[in-house]
N, CA, C, O and CB atoms as a CASP TS submission, in Angstrom:
PFRMAT TS
TARGET T0000
AUTHOR 0000-0000-0000
METHOD Language model
MODEL 1
PARENT N/A
ATOM      1  N   UNK     1     134.205 127.747  80.289  1.00  0.00           N
ATOM      2  CA  UNK     1     133.945 126.322  80.371  1.00  0.00           C
ATOM      3  C   UNK     1     133.582 125.969  81.811  1.00  0.00           C
ATOM      4  O   UNK     1     134.295 126.340  82.744  1.00  0.00           O
ATOM      5  CB  UNK     1     135.172 125.502  79.888  1.00  0.00           C
ATOM      6  N   UNK     2     132.499 125.268  81.984  1.00  0.00           N
ATOM      7  CA  UNK     2     132.004 124.962  83.323  1.00  0.00           C
ATOM      8  C   UNK     2     132.401 123.551  83.746  1.00  0.00           C
ATOM      9  O   UNK     2     132.235 122.584  83.003  1.00  0.00           O
ATOM     10  CB  UNK     2     130.484 125.120  83.377  1.00  0.00           C
ATOM     11  N   UNK     3     132.924 123.470  84.949  1.00  0.00           N
ATOM     12  CA  UNK     3     133.302 122.168  85.494  1.00  0.00           C
ATOM     13  C   UNK     3     132.371 121.772  86.628  1.00  0.00           C
ATOM     14  O   UNK     3     132.758 120.994  87.500  1.00  0.00           O
ATOM     15  CB  UNK     3     134.755 122.188  85.984  1.00  0.00           C
ATOM     16  N   UNK     4     131.145 122.296  86.629  1.00  0.00           N
ATOM     17  CA  UNK     4     130.208 122.006  87.697  1.00  0.00           C
ATOM     18  C   UNK     4     129.776 120.552  87.644  1.00  0.00           C
ATOM     19  O   UNK     4     129.497 120.004  86.577  1.00  0.00           O
ATOM     20  CB  UNK     4     128.995 122.926  87.612  1.00  0.00           C
ATOM     21  N   UNK     5     129.729 119.954  88.793  1.00  0.00           N
ATOM     22  CA  UNK     5     129.300 118.571  88.887  1.00  0.00           C
ATOM     23  C   UNK     5     127.795 118.526  89.142  1.00  0.00           C
ATOM     24  O   UNK     5     127.274 119.264  89.978  1.00  0.00           O
ATOM     25  CB  UNK     5     130.074 117.830  90.005  1.00  0.00           C
ATOM     26  N   UNK     6     127.122 117.671  88.430  1.00  0.00           N
ATOM     27  CA  UNK     6     125.690 117.487  88.605  1.00  0.00           C
ATOM     28  C   UNK     6     125.467 116.350  89.604  1.00  0.00           C
ATOM     29  O   UNK     6     125.943 115.233  89.403  1.00  0.00           O
ATOM     30  CB  UNK     6     124.988 117.186  87.240  1.00  0.00           C
ATOM     31  N   UNK     7     124.744 116.648  90.675  1.00  0.00           N
ATOM     32  CA  UNK     7     124.485 115.641  91.695  1.00  0.00           C
ATOM     33  C   UNK     7     123.065 115.125  91.546  1.00  0.00           C
ATOM     34  O   UNK     7     122.148 115.877  91.218  1.00  0.00           O
ATOM     35  CB  UNK     7     124.712 116.213  93.110  1.00  0.00           C
ATOM     36  N   UNK     8     122.897 113.838  91.791  1.00  0.00           N
ATOM     37  CA  UNK     8     121.583 113.222  91.705  1.00  0.00           C
ATOM     38  C   UNK     8     120.690 113.729  92.839  1.00  0.00           C
ATOM     39  O   UNK     8     121.180 114.016  93.931  1.00  0.00           O
ATOM     40  CB  UNK     8     121.702 111.684  91.752  1.00  0.00           C
ATOM     41  N   UNK     9     119.402 113.840  92.592  1.00  0.00           N
ATOM     42  CA  UNK     9     118.482 114.285  93.644  1.00  0.00           C
ATOM     43  C   UNK     9     118.560 113.431  94.908  1.00  0.00           C
ATOM     44  O   UNK     9     118.397 113.941  96.017  1.00  0.00           O
ATOM     45  CB  UNK     9     117.066 114.273  93.122  1.00  0.00           C
ATOM     46  N   UNK    10     118.809 112.140  94.739  1.00  0.00           N
ATOM     47  CA  UNK    10     118.915 111.246  95.891  1.00  0.00           C
ATOM     48  C   UNK    10     120.109 111.620  96.759  1.00  0.00           C
ATOM     49  O   UNK    10     120.033 111.587  97.988  1.00  0.00           O
ATOM     50  CB  UNK    10     119.032 109.788  95.430  1.00  0.00           C
ATOM     51  N   UNK    11     121.223 111.980  96.100  1.00  0.00           N
ATOM     52  CA  UNK    11     122.424 112.390  96.812  1.00  0.00           C
ATOM     53  C   UNK    11     122.163 113.686  97.581  1.00  0.00           C
ATOM     54  O   UNK    11     122.534 113.814  98.748  1.00  0.00           O
ATOM     55  CB  UNK    11     123.601 112.569  95.832  1.00  0.00           C
ATOM     56  N   UNK    12     121.513 114.649  96.906  1.00  0.00           N
ATOM     57  CA  UNK    12     121.211 115.933  97.539  1.00  0.00           C
ATOM     58  C   UNK    12     120.318 115.728  98.761  1.00  0.00           C
ATOM     59  O   UNK    12     120.530 116.345  99.805  1.00  0.00           O
ATOM     60  CB  UNK    12     120.533 116.887  96.534  1.00  0.00           C
ATOM     61  N   UNK    13     119.326 114.863  98.622  1.00  0.00           N
ATOM     62  CA  UNK    13     118.417 114.599  99.735  1.00  0.00           C
ATOM     63  C   UNK    13     119.170 113.963 100.900  1.00  0.00           C
ATOM     64  O   UNK    13     118.943 114.312 102.059  1.00  0.00           O
ATOM     65  CB  UNK    13     117.261 113.688  99.285  1.00  0.00           C
ATOM     66  N   UNK    14     120.048 113.046 100.594  1.00  0.00           N
ATOM     67  CA  UNK    14     120.832 112.374 101.634  1.00  0.00           C
ATOM     68  C   UNK    14     121.680 113.378 102.407  1.00  0.00           C
ATOM     69  O   UNK    14     121.712 113.357 103.637  1.00  0.00           O
ATOM     70  CB  UNK    14     121.730 111.287 101.016  1.00  0.00           C
ATOM     71  N   UNK    15     122.366 114.257 101.677  1.00  0.00           N
ATOM     72  CA  UNK    15     123.229 115.252 102.313  1.00  0.00           C
ATOM     73  C   UNK    15     122.390 116.232 103.126  1.00  0.00           C
ATOM     74  O   UNK    15     122.751 116.574 104.252  1.00  0.00           O
ATOM     75  CB  UNK    15     124.066 116.007 101.256  1.00  0.00           C
ATOM     76  N   UNK    16     121.262 116.689 102.556  1.00  0.00           N
ATOM     77  CA  UNK    16     120.389 117.635 103.258  1.00  0.00           C
ATOM     78  C   UNK    16     119.825 117.027 104.534  1.00  0.00           C
ATOM     79  O   UNK    16     119.732 117.708 105.555  1.00  0.00           O
ATOM     80  CB  UNK    16     119.244 118.082 102.345  1.00  0.00           C
ATOM     81  N   UNK    17     119.452 115.761 104.487  1.00  0.00           N
ATOM     82  CA  UNK    17     118.944 115.095 105.688  1.00  0.00           C
ATOM     83  C   UNK    17     120.030 114.981 106.752  1.00  0.00           C
ATOM     84  O   UNK    17     119.757 115.145 107.941  1.00  0.00           O
ATOM     85  CB  UNK    17     118.402 113.704 105.340  1.00  0.00           C
ATOM     86  N   UNK    18     121.241 114.703 106.335  1.00  0.00           N
ATOM     87  CA  UNK    18     122.360 114.655 107.287  1.00  0.00           C
ATOM     88  C   UNK    18     122.548 116.028 107.938  1.00  0.00           C
ATOM     89  O   UNK    18     122.812 116.124 109.137  1.00  0.00           O
ATOM     90  CB  UNK    18     123.673 114.206 106.576  1.00  0.00           C
ATOM     91  N   UNK    19     122.411 117.079 107.141  1.00  0.00           N
ATOM     92  CA  UNK    19     122.554 118.438 107.675  1.00  0.00           C
ATOM     93  C   UNK    19     121.432 118.742 108.664  1.00  0.00           C
ATOM     94  O   UNK    19     121.658 119.391 109.685  1.00  0.00           O
ATOM     95  CB  UNK    19     122.554 119.477 106.530  1.00  0.00           C
ATOM     96  N   UNK    20     120.231 118.274 108.362  1.00  0.00           N
ATOM     97  CA  UNK    20     119.098 118.503 109.257  1.00  0.00           C
ATOM     98  C   UNK    20     119.273 117.800 110.594  1.00  0.00           C
ATOM     99  O   UNK    20     118.816 118.292 111.626  1.00  0.00           O
ATOM    100  CB  UNK    20     117.815 118.038 108.601  1.00  0.00           C
ATOM    101  N   UNK    21     119.926 116.665 110.574  1.00  0.00           N
ATOM    102  CA  UNK    21     120.152 115.933 111.821  1.00  0.00           C
ATOM    103  C   UNK    21     120.955 116.759 112.811  1.00  0.00           C
ATOM    104  O   UNK    21     120.747 116.662 114.020  1.00  0.00           O
ATOM    105  CB  UNK    21     120.867 114.617 111.542  1.00  0.00           C
ATOM    106  N   UNK    22     121.868 117.566 112.304  1.00  0.00           N
ATOM    107  CA  UNK    22     122.670 118.425 113.167  1.00  0.00           C
ATOM    108  C   UNK    22     123.774 117.713 113.922  1.00  0.00           C
ATOM    109  O   UNK    22     124.343 118.269 114.862  1.00  0.00           O
ATOM    110  CB  UNK    22     121.792 119.097 114.134  1.00  0.00           C
ATOM    111  N   UNK    23     124.081 116.498 113.526  1.00  0.00           N
ATOM    112  CA  UNK    23     125.129 115.741 114.207  1.00  0.00           C
ATOM    113  C   UNK    23     126.528 116.141 113.736  1.00  0.00           C
ATOM    114  O   UNK    23     127.520 115.834 114.398  1.00  0.00           O
ATOM    115  CB  UNK    23     124.920 114.253 113.988  1.00  0.00           C
ATOM    116  N   UNK    24     126.606 116.823 112.597  1.00  0.00           N
ATOM    117  CA  UNK    24     127.886 117.268 112.053  1.00  0.00           C
ATOM    118  C   UNK    24     127.699 118.666 111.472  1.00  0.00           C
ATOM    119  O   UNK    24     126.598 119.037 111.066  1.00  0.00           O
ATOM    120  CB  UNK    24     128.422 116.273 110.967  1.00  0.00           C
ATOM    121  N   UNK    25     128.775 119.429 111.438  1.00  0.00           N
ATOM    122  CA  UNK    25     128.706 120.768 110.867  1.00  0.00           C
ATOM    123  C   UNK    25     128.674 120.676 109.347  1.00  0.00           C
ATOM    124  O   UNK    25     128.970 119.632 108.764  1.00  0.00           O
ATOM    125  CB  UNK    25     129.901 121.630 111.336  1.00  0.00           C
ATOM    126  N   UNK    26     128.308 121.788 108.720  1.00  0.00           N
ATOM    127  CA  UNK    26     128.288 121.825 107.259  1.00  0.00           C
ATOM    128  C   UNK    26     129.687 121.572 106.706  1.00  0.00           C
ATOM    129  O   UNK    26     129.842 120.922 105.672  1.00  0.00           O
ATOM    130  CB  UNK    26     127.748 123.181 106.755  1.00  0.00           C
ATOM    131  N   UNK    27     130.701 122.084 107.394  1.00  0.00           N
ATOM    132  CA  UNK    27     132.079 121.873 106.951  1.00  0.00           C
ATOM    133  C   UNK    27     132.460 120.394 107.014  1.00  0.00           C
ATOM    134  O   UNK    27     133.123 119.880 106.113  1.00  0.00           O
ATOM    135  CB  UNK    27     133.046 122.702 107.806  1.00  0.00           C
ATOM    136  N   UNK    28     132.044 119.723 108.066  1.00  0.00           N
ATOM    137  CA  UNK    28     132.337 118.292 108.198  1.00  0.00           C
ATOM    138  C   UNK    28     131.610 117.492 107.115  1.00  0.00           C
ATOM    139  O   UNK    28     132.181 116.585 106.509  1.00  0.00           O
ATOM    140  CB  UNK    28     131.932 117.783 109.602  1.00  0.00           C
ATOM    141  N   UNK    29     130.349 117.839 106.883  1.00  0.00           N
ATOM    142  CA  UNK    29     129.588 117.151 105.838  1.00  0.00           C
ATOM    143  C   UNK    29     130.184 117.433 104.462  1.00  0.00           C
ATOM    144  O   UNK    29     130.244 116.542 103.614  1.00  0.00           O
ATOM    145  CB  UNK    29     128.109 117.580 105.875  1.00  0.00           C
ATOM    146  N   UNK    30     130.621 118.662 104.241  1.00  0.00           N
ATOM    147  CA  UNK    30     131.234 119.020 102.960  1.00  0.00           C
ATOM    148  C   UNK    30     132.475 118.182 102.710  1.00  0.00           C
ATOM    149  O   UNK    30     132.708 117.715 101.595  1.00  0.00           O
ATOM    150  CB  UNK    30     131.589 120.514 102.927  1.00  0.00           C
ATOM    151  N   UNK    31     133.256 117.999 103.740  1.00  0.00           N
ATOM    152  CA  UNK    31     134.462 117.189 103.611  1.00  0.00           C
ATOM    153  C   UNK    31     134.109 115.723 103.344  1.00  0.00           C
ATOM    154  O   UNK    31     134.734 115.064 102.513  1.00  0.00           O
ATOM    155  CB  UNK    31     135.320 117.307 104.879  1.00  0.00           C
ATOM    156  N   UNK    32     133.108 115.231 104.057  1.00  0.00           N
ATOM    157  CA  UNK    32     132.716 113.828 103.913  1.00  0.00           C
ATOM    158  C   UNK    32     132.118 113.531 102.539  1.00  0.00           C
ATOM    159  O   UNK    32     132.403 112.488 101.950  1.00  0.00           O
ATOM    160  CB  UNK    32     131.719 113.455 104.996  1.00  0.00           C
ATOM    161  N   UNK    33     131.280 114.453 102.022  1.00  0.00           N
ATOM    162  CA  UNK    33     130.578 114.199 100.771  1.00  0.00           C
ATOM    163  C   UNK    33     131.222 114.856  99.558  1.00  0.00           C
ATOM    164  O   UNK    33     130.789 114.627  98.429  1.00  0.00           O
ATOM    165  CB  UNK    33     129.173 114.665 100.888  1.00  0.00           C
ATOM    166  N   UNK    34     132.252 115.669  99.777  1.00  0.00           N
ATOM    167  CA  UNK    34     132.956 116.278  98.649  1.00  0.00           C
ATOM    168  C   UNK    34     132.196 117.392  97.953  1.00  0.00           C
ATOM    169  O   UNK    34     132.298 117.550  96.736  1.00  0.00           O
ATOM    170  CB  UNK    34     133.282 115.236  97.657  1.00  0.00           C
ATOM    171  N   UNK    35     131.442 118.160  98.710  1.00  0.00           N
ATOM    172  CA  UNK    35     130.719 119.307  98.149  1.00  0.00           C
ATOM    173  C   UNK    35     131.013 120.543  98.997  1.00  0.00           C
ATOM    174  O   UNK    35     131.524 120.432 100.111  1.00  0.00           O
ATOM    175  CB  UNK    35     129.179 119.029  98.089  1.00  0.00           C
ATOM    176  N   UNK    36     130.691 121.708  98.466  1.00  0.00           N
ATOM    177  CA  UNK    36     130.940 122.955  99.180  1.00  0.00           C
ATOM    178  C   UNK    36     129.865 123.159 100.249  1.00  0.00           C
ATOM    179  O   UNK    36     128.704 122.825 100.012  1.00  0.00           O
ATOM    180  CB  UNK    36     130.972 124.156  98.197  1.00  0.00           C
ATOM    181  N   UNK    37     130.219 123.696 101.416  1.00  0.00           N
ATOM    182  CA  UNK    37     129.237 123.924 102.476  1.00  0.00           C
ATOM    183  C   UNK    37     128.041 124.779 102.032  1.00  0.00           C
ATOM    184  O   UNK    37     126.927 124.585 102.518  1.00  0.00           O
ATOM    185  CB  UNK    37     129.913 124.584 103.649  1.00  0.00           C
ATOM    186  N   UNK    38     128.269 125.712 101.122  1.00  0.00           N
ATOM    187  CA  UNK    38     127.173 126.539 100.622  1.00  0.00           C
ATOM    188  C   UNK    38     126.112 125.681  99.942  1.00  0.00           C
ATOM    189  O   UNK    38     124.915 125.927 100.094  1.00  0.00           O
ATOM    190  CB  UNK    38     127.702 127.599  99.645  1.00  0.00           C
ATOM    191  N   UNK    39     126.553 124.675  99.195  1.00  0.00           N
ATOM    192  CA  UNK    39     125.594 123.784  98.533  1.00  0.00           C
ATOM    193  C   UNK    39     124.770 123.026  99.567  1.00  0.00           C
ATOM    194  O   UNK    39     123.569 122.828  99.388  1.00  0.00           O
ATOM    195  CB  UNK    39     126.325 122.792  97.601  1.00  0.00           C
ATOM    196  N   UNK    40     125.407 122.610 100.630  1.00  0.00           N
ATOM    197  CA  UNK    40     124.696 121.893 101.683  1.00  0.00           C
ATOM    198  C   UNK    40     123.615 122.787 102.281  1.00  0.00           C
ATOM    199  O   UNK    40     122.493 122.336 102.514  1.00  0.00           O
ATOM    200  CB  UNK    40     125.675 121.418 102.781  1.00  0.00           C
ATOM    201  N   UNK    41     123.947 124.042 102.528  1.00  0.00           N
ATOM    202  CA  UNK    41     122.951 124.972 103.076  1.00  0.00           C
ATOM    203  C   UNK    41     121.793 125.173 102.099  1.00  0.00           C
ATOM    204  O   UNK    41     120.636 125.237 102.513  1.00  0.00           O
ATOM    205  CB  UNK    41     123.606 126.329 103.404  1.00  0.00           C
ATOM    206  N   UNK    42     122.101 125.273 100.805  1.00  0.00           N
ATOM    207  CA  UNK    42     121.050 125.453  99.801  1.00  0.00           C
ATOM    208  C   UNK    42     120.149 124.224  99.716  1.00  0.00           C
ATOM    209  O   UNK    42     118.927 124.353  99.634  1.00  0.00           O
ATOM    210  CB  UNK    42     121.669 125.745  98.428  1.00  0.00           C
ATOM    211  N   UNK    43     120.739 123.048  99.736  1.00  0.00           N
ATOM    212  CA  UNK    43     119.955 121.825  99.656  1.00  0.00           C
ATOM    213  C   UNK    43     119.093 121.650 100.904  1.00  0.00           C
ATOM    214  O   UNK    43     117.947 121.209 100.820  1.00  0.00           O
ATOM    215  CB  UNK    43     120.874 120.614  99.470  1.00  0.00           C
ATOM    216  N   UNK    44     119.648 121.997 102.047  1.00  0.00           N
ATOM    217  CA  UNK    44     118.899 121.909 103.302  1.00  0.00           C
ATOM    218  C   UNK    44     117.697 122.854 103.254  1.00  0.00           C
ATOM    219  O   UNK    44     116.587 122.474 103.624  1.00  0.00           O
ATOM    220  CB  UNK    44     119.811 122.249 104.516  1.00  0.00           C
ATOM    221  N   UNK    45     117.924 124.079 102.799  1.00  0.00           N
ATOM    222  CA  UNK    45     116.840 125.059 102.708  1.00  0.00           C
ATOM    223  C   UNK    45     115.764 124.579 101.722  1.00  0.00           C
ATOM    224  O   UNK    45     114.572 124.704 102.001  1.00  0.00           O
ATOM    225  CB  UNK    45     117.395 126.442 102.273  1.00  0.00           C
ATOM    226  N   UNK    46     116.177 124.036 100.580  1.00  0.00           N
ATOM    227  CA  UNK    46     115.229 123.528  99.583  1.00  0.00           C
ATOM    228  C   UNK    46     114.408 122.380 100.164  1.00  0.00           C
ATOM    229  O   UNK    46     113.207 122.279  99.914  1.00  0.00           O
ATOM    230  CB  UNK    46     115.973 123.063  98.311  1.00  0.00           C
ATOM    231  N   UNK    47     115.054 121.525 100.930  1.00  0.00           N
ATOM    232  CA  UNK    47     114.349 120.404 101.555  1.00  0.00           C
ATOM    233  C   UNK    47     113.307 120.906 102.544  1.00  0.00           C
ATOM    234  O   UNK    47     112.175 120.423 102.564  1.00  0.00           O
ATOM    235  CB  UNK    47     115.341 119.468 102.263  1.00  0.00           C
ATOM    236  N   UNK    48     113.690 121.871 103.359  1.00  0.00           N
ATOM    237  CA  UNK    48     112.758 122.413 104.344  1.00  0.00           C
ATOM    238  C   UNK    48     111.584 123.126 103.672  1.00  0.00           C
ATOM    239  O   UNK    48     110.443 122.995 104.115  1.00  0.00           O
ATOM    240  CB  UNK    48     113.484 123.376 105.283  1.00  0.00           C
ATOM    241  N   UNK    49     111.858 123.872 102.612  1.00  0.00           N
ATOM    242  CA  UNK    49     110.805 124.598 101.915  1.00  0.00           C
ATOM    243  C   UNK    49     109.850 123.657 101.182  1.00  0.00           C
ATOM    244  O   UNK    49     108.663 123.960 101.056  1.00  0.00           O
ATOM    245  CB  UNK    49     111.415 125.581 100.933  1.00  0.00           C
ATOM    246  N   UNK    50     110.347 122.533 100.704  1.00  0.00           N
ATOM    247  CA  UNK    50     109.518 121.613  99.948  1.00  0.00           C
ATOM    248  C   UNK    50     108.923 120.486 100.770  1.00  0.00           C
ATOM    249  O   UNK    50     108.150 119.681 100.249  1.00  0.00           O
ATOM    250  CB  UNK    50     110.306 121.041  98.848  1.00  0.00           C
ATOM    251  N   UNK    51     109.270 120.417 102.039  1.00  0.00           N
ATOM    252  CA  UNK    51     108.820 119.292 102.867  1.00  0.00           C
ATOM    253  C   UNK    51     107.307 119.250 103.021  1.00  0.00           C
ATOM    254  O   UNK    51     106.732 118.163 103.080  1.00  0.00           O
ATOM    255  CB  UNK    51     109.464 119.365 104.235  1.00  0.00           C
ATOM    256  N   UNK    52     106.649 120.398 103.086  1.00  0.00           N
ATOM    257  CA  UNK    52     105.200 120.400 103.273  1.00  0.00           C
ATOM    258  C   UNK    52     104.485 119.784 102.077  1.00  0.00           C
ATOM    259  O   UNK    52     103.365 119.290 102.214  1.00  0.00           O
ATOM    260  CB  UNK    52     104.699 121.822 103.505  1.00  0.00           C
ATOM    261  N   UNK    53     105.115 119.808 100.911  1.00  0.00           N
ATOM    262  CA  UNK    53     104.521 119.220  99.719  1.00  0.00           C
ATOM    263  C   UNK    53     104.311 117.717  99.830  1.00  0.00           C
ATOM    264  O   UNK    53     103.475 117.151  99.126  1.00  0.00           O
ATOM    265  CB  UNK    53     105.379 119.514  98.534  1.00  0.00           C
ATOM    266  N   UNK    54     105.051 117.085 100.691  1.00  0.00           N
ATOM    267  CA  UNK    54     104.907 115.640 100.885  1.00  0.00           C
ATOM    268  C   UNK    54     103.519 115.311 101.421  1.00  0.00           C
ATOM    269  O   UNK    54     102.974 114.245 101.135  1.00  0.00           O
ATOM    270  CB  UNK    54     105.990 115.110 101.845  1.00  0.00           C
ATOM    271  N   UNK    55     102.957 116.220 102.191  1.00  0.00           N
ATOM    272  CA  UNK    55     101.686 115.964 102.850  1.00  0.00           C
ATOM    273  C   UNK    55     100.498 116.621 102.154  1.00  0.00           C
ATOM    274  O   UNK    55      99.372 116.487 102.634  1.00  0.00           O
ATOM    275  CB  UNK    55     101.754 116.435 104.263  1.00  0.00           C
ATOM    276  N   UNK    56     100.703 117.313 101.061  1.00  0.00           N
ATOM    277  CA  UNK    56      99.630 118.023 100.385  1.00  0.00           C
ATOM    278  C   UNK    56      98.655 117.119  99.656  1.00  0.00           C
ATOM    279  O   UNK    56      97.509 117.520  99.448  1.00  0.00           O
ATOM    280  CB  UNK    56     100.204 118.987  99.428  1.00  0.00           C
ATOM    281  N   UNK    57      99.034 115.973  99.275  1.00  0.00           N
ATOM    282  CA  UNK    57      98.195 115.109  98.449  1.00  0.00           C
ATOM    283  C   UNK    57      97.121 114.368  99.248  1.00  0.00           C
ATOM    284  O   UNK    57      96.317 113.637  98.669  1.00  0.00           O
ATOM    285  CB  UNK    57      99.058 114.112  97.728  1.00  0.00           C
ATOM    286  N   UNK    58      97.100 114.544 100.531  1.00  0.00           N
ATOM    287  CA  UNK    58      96.074 113.894 101.337  1.00  0.00           C
ATOM    288  C   UNK    58      96.255 112.399 101.399  1.00  0.00           C
ATOM    289  O   UNK    58      97.356 111.917 101.665  1.00  0.00           O
ATOM    290  CB  UNK    58      94.714 114.211 100.800  1.00  0.00           C
ATOM    291  N   UNK    59      95.190 111.655 101.158  1.00  0.00           N
ATOM    292  CA  UNK    59      95.208 110.214 101.314  1.00  0.00           C
ATOM    293  C   UNK    59      95.536 109.432 100.068  1.00  0.00           C
ATOM    294  O   UNK    59      95.403 108.209 100.076  1.00  0.00           O
ATOM    295  CB  UNK    59      93.923 109.776 101.809  1.00  0.00           C
ATOM    296  N   UNK    60      95.959 110.074  98.996  1.00  0.00           N
ATOM    297  CA  UNK    60      96.295 109.338  97.781  1.00  0.00           C
ATOM    298  C   UNK    60      97.466 108.409  98.036  1.00  0.00           C
ATOM    299  O   UNK    60      98.477 108.805  98.616  1.00  0.00           O
ATOM    300  CB  UNK    60      96.618 110.300  96.632  1.00  0.00           C
ATOM    301  N   UNK    61      97.316 107.174  97.595  1.00  0.00           N
ATOM    302  CA  UNK    61      98.401 106.221  97.781  1.00  0.00           C
ATOM    303  C   UNK    61      99.379 106.254  96.613  1.00  0.00           C
ATOM    304  O   UNK    61     100.579 106.060  96.810  1.00  0.00           O
ATOM    305  CB  UNK    61      97.842 104.817  97.955  1.00  0.00           C
ATOM    306  N   UNK    62      98.891 106.494  95.411  1.00  0.00           N
ATOM    307  CA  UNK    62      99.735 106.528  94.226  1.00  0.00           C
ATOM    308  C   UNK    62      99.617 107.889  93.557  1.00  0.00           C
ATOM    309  O   UNK    62      98.852 108.045  92.605  1.00  0.00           O
ATOM    310  CB  UNK    62      99.350 105.401  93.243  1.00  0.00           C
ATOM    311  N   UNK    63     100.367 108.883  94.046  1.00  0.00           N
ATOM    312  CA  UNK    63     100.260 110.214  93.443  1.00  0.00           C
ATOM    313  C   UNK    63     100.783 110.216  92.010  1.00  0.00           C
ATOM    314  O   UNK    63     101.723 109.496  91.674  1.00  0.00           O
ATOM    315  CB  UNK    63     101.028 111.242  94.281  1.00  0.00           C
ATOM    316  N   UNK    64     100.153 111.041  91.171  1.00  0.00           N
ATOM    317  CA  UNK    64     100.613 111.181  89.799  1.00  0.00           C
ATOM    318  C   UNK    64     101.890 112.004  89.789  1.00  0.00           C
ATOM    319  O   UNK    64     102.048 112.943  90.570  1.00  0.00           O
ATOM    320  CB  UNK    64      99.527 111.834  88.909  1.00  0.00           C
ATOM    321  N   UNK    65     102.788 111.642  88.903  1.00  0.00           N
ATOM    322  CA  UNK    65     104.042 112.374  88.785  1.00  0.00           C
ATOM    323  C   UNK    65     103.956 113.251  87.550  1.00  0.00           C
ATOM    324  O   UNK    65     103.826 112.757  86.430  1.00  0.00           O
ATOM    325  CB  UNK    65     105.268 111.408  88.709  1.00  0.00           C
ATOM    326  N   UNK    66     104.030 114.540  87.761  1.00  0.00           N
ATOM    327  CA  UNK    66     104.003 115.501  86.674  1.00  0.00           C
ATOM    328  C   UNK    66     105.448 115.756  86.257  1.00  0.00           C
ATOM    329  O   UNK    66     106.193 116.442  86.957  1.00  0.00           O
ATOM    330  CB  UNK    66     103.278 116.830  87.094  1.00  0.00           C
ATOM    331  N   UNK    67     105.834 115.202  85.119  1.00  0.00           N
ATOM    332  CA  UNK    67     107.220 115.291  84.670  1.00  0.00           C
ATOM    333  C   UNK    67     107.673 116.735  84.475  1.00  0.00           C
ATOM    334  O   UNK    67     108.823 117.073  84.758  1.00  0.00           O
ATOM    335  CB  UNK    67     107.395 114.523  83.377  1.00  0.00           C
ATOM    336  N   UNK    68     106.768 117.584  83.993  1.00  0.00           N
ATOM    337  CA  UNK    68     107.133 118.990  83.791  1.00  0.00           C
ATOM    338  C   UNK    68     107.440 119.666  85.121  1.00  0.00           C
ATOM    339  O   UNK    68     108.391 120.441  85.229  1.00  0.00           O
ATOM    340  CB  UNK    68     106.004 119.741  83.065  1.00  0.00           C
ATOM    341  N   UNK    69     106.629 119.369  86.132  1.00  0.00           N
ATOM    342  CA  UNK    69     106.851 119.943  87.455  1.00  0.00           C
ATOM    343  C   UNK    69     108.168 119.433  88.050  1.00  0.00           C
ATOM    344  O   UNK    69     108.894 120.194  88.691  1.00  0.00           O
ATOM    345  CB  UNK    69     105.672 119.606  88.392  1.00  0.00           C
ATOM    346  N   UNK    70     108.470 118.181  87.845  1.00  0.00           N
ATOM    347  CA  UNK    70     109.722 117.609  88.330  1.00  0.00           C
ATOM    348  C   UNK    70     110.910 118.338  87.700  1.00  0.00           C
ATOM    349  O   UNK    70     111.883 118.654  88.384  1.00  0.00           O
ATOM    350  CB  UNK    70     109.787 116.096  88.018  1.00  0.00           C
ATOM    351  N   UNK    71     110.826 118.600  86.398  1.00  0.00           N
ATOM    352  CA  UNK    71     111.905 119.311  85.714  1.00  0.00           C
ATOM    353  C   UNK    71     112.057 120.728  86.271  1.00  0.00           C
ATOM    354  O   UNK    71     113.177 121.189  86.489  1.00  0.00           O
ATOM    355  CB  UNK    71     111.640 119.360  84.195  1.00  0.00           C
ATOM    356  N   UNK    72     110.936 121.422  86.505  1.00  0.00           N
ATOM    357  CA  UNK    72     110.990 122.775  87.044  1.00  0.00           C
ATOM    358  C   UNK    72     111.616 122.789  88.437  1.00  0.00           C
ATOM    359  O   UNK    72     112.459 123.635  88.733  1.00  0.00           O
ATOM    360  CB  UNK    72     109.589 123.385  87.091  1.00  0.00           C
ATOM    361  N   UNK    73     111.206 121.858  89.286  1.00  0.00           N
ATOM    362  CA  UNK    73     111.749 121.802  90.645  1.00  0.00           C
ATOM    363  C   UNK    73     113.234 121.451  90.623  1.00  0.00           C
ATOM    364  O   UNK    73     114.024 122.006  91.386  1.00  0.00           O
ATOM    365  CB  UNK    73     110.977 120.776  91.491  1.00  0.00           C
ATOM    366  N   UNK    74     113.601 120.531  89.748  1.00  0.00           N
ATOM    367  CA  UNK    74     115.001 120.158  89.645  1.00  0.00           C
ATOM    368  C   UNK    74     115.836 121.363  89.215  1.00  0.00           C
ATOM    369  O   UNK    74     116.934 121.578  89.728  1.00  0.00           O
ATOM    370  CB  UNK    74     115.177 118.995  88.654  1.00  0.00           C
ATOM    371  N   UNK    75     115.311 122.146  88.272  1.00  0.00           N
ATOM    372  CA  UNK    75     116.020 123.331  87.798  1.00  0.00           C
ATOM    373  C   UNK    75     116.200 124.332  88.934  1.00  0.00           C
ATOM    374  O   UNK    75     117.238 124.989  89.018  1.00  0.00           O
ATOM    375  CB  UNK    75     115.264 123.982  86.626  1.00  0.00           C
ATOM    376  N   UNK    76     115.198 124.457  89.813  1.00  0.00           N
ATOM    377  CA  UNK    76     115.294 125.361  90.955  1.00  0.00           C
ATOM    378  C   UNK    76     116.358 124.885  91.936  1.00  0.00           C
ATOM    379  O   UNK    76     117.110 125.691  92.484  1.00  0.00           O
ATOM    380  CB  UNK    76     113.940 125.480  91.660  1.00  0.00           C
ATOM    381  N   UNK    77     116.419 123.585  92.155  1.00  0.00           N
ATOM    382  CA  UNK    77     117.384 123.018  93.093  1.00  0.00           C
ATOM    383  C   UNK    77     118.794 123.190  92.560  1.00  0.00           C
ATOM    384  O   UNK    77     119.693 123.611  93.288  1.00  0.00           O
ATOM    385  CB  UNK    77     117.089 121.534  93.351  1.00  0.00           C
ATOM    386  N   UNK    78     118.984 122.864  91.294  1.00  0.00           N
ATOM    387  CA  UNK    78     120.311 122.934  90.686  1.00  0.00           C
ATOM    388  C   UNK    78     120.764 124.380  90.574  1.00  0.00           C
ATOM    389  O   UNK    78     121.955 124.674  90.674  1.00  0.00           O
ATOM    390  CB  UNK    78     120.312 122.265  89.302  1.00  0.00           C
ATOM    391  N   UNK    79     119.827 125.267  90.370  1.00  0.00           N
ATOM    392  CA  UNK    79     120.165 126.685  90.336  1.00  0.00           C
ATOM    393  C   UNK    79     120.333 127.158  88.964  1.00  0.00           C
ATOM    394  O   UNK    79     120.621 128.335  88.748  1.00  0.00           O
ATOM    395  CB  UNK    79     121.390 126.969  91.104  1.00  0.00           C
TER
END
């Protein structure tokens, strides 16, 4: 039986951005947000790896959202 907690993408992004700032250690952030430091490292790495995708669309103001791609990326993040 799994007791894993599912975190919203917004929460993961918030924690990963805090980790990127470097103002607190992963242990401090883990204590503050109630998650394991390993998860923080994984979310930070996922954010860094996916950051270039923000700029790939060029000058489009309203990018199309591919729901299937969103599901695949979410599955990769969640593990």
